[in-house]
N, C-alpha and C positions, 0 to 999 in steps of 0.2 A: 504493500500500500504506500502510495506516495505520501511523504511527509511535507506538509506545507510550511513555508517559512513564516516565522512570526517577526522577522526583522522589520524595522521601520525604515528601511532604505527607501530612497525616493522622497524624503521629507521635503515638503514644499511643493510636491506635485499638485498640479491643478491651480497654482497661483498664477495670476496674470502678469506678474512682474511689475517693477516700479514704473510709475507714470502711466499705467494703463487702467482704464475704468472697466469694472465688471458690470454687465447689465443686471438689473434686479432679477433675482430668481436663478441666475446662472450659477451662483455659488453652490446652492443646494443641488443643482443638477450635476455639477462637476463632482461633488462628493458622492452623490448617488451612483453615477456611472463608474467612478473609480473603485468604490467599495464593492459594487455589484460584480464588476469584472474580477476583482481579487477573490471574492467569495465563490463565484461560479467557476473560476479557473483554478480553484483549490490552492491559491496563494495564501489564503487565510484559513487556518484550521477551524473546524467546528469547535465551538466553545471559546474561541479567542475573545478576550475582553475588548470591547470597542469604547474606549474612554473618550468622551466628548472633548475634553480639554486637549488631549494629545492629538486628536484628529483635527481640531481647530488649528493647532500649531502646525501640523503637517500641511494643511491646505491654505494656511495663512488667512483664515476666516474667523468670524465670531462663532460662538457655539450655536446660534439660532439656525443657520443653514445646515450645520452638521446634524442637529437634532431633527430637522425637517427631513433630511436624507435618511436617517435611521428609522424614522416613523414610516417612510415610504417602503423601505426594505423590509420592515417588520410586516407590513401589509402583504408583501409577496412571500412571506414565510422564510426569508433568508436571514433575518435578524430576530432574536428573541429578547424581549424586555423582561427583566427579572423583577422580583418584588421590591427590591431596593432602588428600582428605576434605572439601574445600570443595564447596558446592552451587551449581548454576546452574539457571535456568529451562531446561527441556529444549529443545534446538534444534528448529526447525520445518522439516521436510523437505517443501518444496513439490513435489519430484519424486515423493513418495509419494502425492500427492492422488488420481491415477487409481486406484491400488490401494485407497485408503481408500473411494472412491466405489463401487467394485465390491463391496467387502465390505459396505458400508452397505446397498446395494440388496438383496443376498442376505439379510441379517439382517432387514431390514424385511419382506421377503416371507414368509420362513419363520415368523417370530414372529407376524405377523398371521394367517397361515393357521392355525397351531396355536391361537392365542388364540380364533379363531372356533369351534374344536372343543372346547377345554378350559376356557374361562373360567368362573370362578365369579361369582355375583351381585355380591359385594363388589368383585371385580376389575373387572367391567364398570362399576360405579359410579365407581371411581377413574379409569378411562379417560375416562368421560363428563365428569367434573369437570375433568380436565386439558385436555380438548378445549375446554370452555367458557372456562377461564382463558386458554388460548393464543389463542383467537379474540378475547377481550377485549383482550389485550395487543397483538395484531396490529392491531386496530381503532384503538387509541390510539397506535400507533407506538412502543411501548416495546420497543426492540430487545433490550436485555439480558434482559428477561423473556421475550421471544419465543424467544430462543436457549435459555434455561434450561428453559422449559416444553416446547419441542419435544423436548428431551432426556428430560424426565420422562414425556412422553406415550408415546414409543416404548419407554422402559424399562418402563412400566406394562404395555404390550402384551406385551413379552417375559416379564414375570412371569406374565402370564395364559396364556402358552404351555404352562406346566407343565414346562419343561425348564430346570433350574438352570444347565447349561452355556451355554445360549443367553442366559440372563440375564447371566452373567459376560462373555461375548463382546460382547453388545450394550452393556453398560455401558462396556467399554473403548473400543469404537468410537465411542459417543456422546460420551464424555468428550473424546477426541481430536478428534472432529468439531466440538465447540463452538468450538475455536480456528479451524478451517477456515471454519465458518459465520460466525463473528464477523469474520474477515478479509474475507470476501466481503461481508457486509452493511455493514460500516463503509465499504467501498469504493463501494457502490452506493446507500446509503440516501439520500444527499442528492439523488439523482436520482429518489427516490420510486418504487421498484420495486413499483408497485401490482399488477402482474400476478403477481409471486411471492407477495405477501401473499394475494391472492384464491385462487391455486392452493393455498396451504397450507391455508386454511380449508376449501375444497371437498374436497380429497383426504382431509384428516383426518376430515371429516364422513362421507365415504364409507367410510373404514376403520371408524369407530365403528358405523355402521349395519350393516355387514356382520358385525361381531363380535356386535352385538345379535341379528341374525337367524341367527347360527350358519351363515353362508355362507362357507366357506373359500375358494372360488374368487374370489368378489367381494372378500374381504378381501385376498387376495394381489394381485389386479389393482389395487386401490386403492393398496396399499402400493407396488407397482411404479411407478405413476404419480407417487406422492409423491416417490419417490427419483429417478426418471428426469428429471423436469422440473428439479428443483433441481440435479441432477448436470450436466445439459446446460448450464444457466446458469453454473455454477461453472467448468466446463471452458472455456466460451467466454470467460469473463472472465479467467481466469488465463492463458489462451493468447493473449490479445490483445496486440498490439504497438503501443503508442502511437506509437513512432517511425515506424511505417509511415504515419502521417497527416501527417508533416512533409515538406514539399516542399523538395528541395535545389536546385531550379533557380532561377536568379536571377530576381528580379522585374523586369518591364520598368519602365524609368524613366517616371515620369509626365511627360506633355507639359506644357511650360510655356506 
């Protein structure tokens, strides 16, 4: 499991620098985007204390925009507010991964099916562009971009479904899923999981083509394959027991 750094390197990130004015509201947005990226990218461990004073110093802001950003992140389930009003990065419940994967597959399928039926031309164009961007990120091995664009691709499909509740549910699932996907990819990426990369591109292309052709059955089936293959790999990886590969029997002494 990847260990996220708790270092405070990059202090001052997000500051506009001397002599530059920050538009009203942009300070909270800067803090929100930076912390959200760190949390979803596993640069901040679950349980990490988010001290408002230290964050205000880091971003060279008052505590008000920092607090506003933390409240927003709390609403997304990425930050947890404790009884003493301090905030931490929300704990990561590995036991909930199977439930997440089941919900993820269901939402992939229903939104892809409805998108094939209800999509508008502008929505299709957005889906196509995100597919191309994700394929390019996959080809160059940009893991952070792959995770972000996978989220944006499926959210764009949900928006094309025409159901606002599905969009809200899909956003919540995808946002939480970025940490799960990030944890998985950080763990396997050094071994170059080319099969998963190829699978991603092929299934995403199949989803796009089905939505283009307004074929709901093909769209749902492609979305199912997209979710199932990734799900199977994650379940296999998270359920693996490295200790099982260790032999406890004494080795025979070498003959002299």
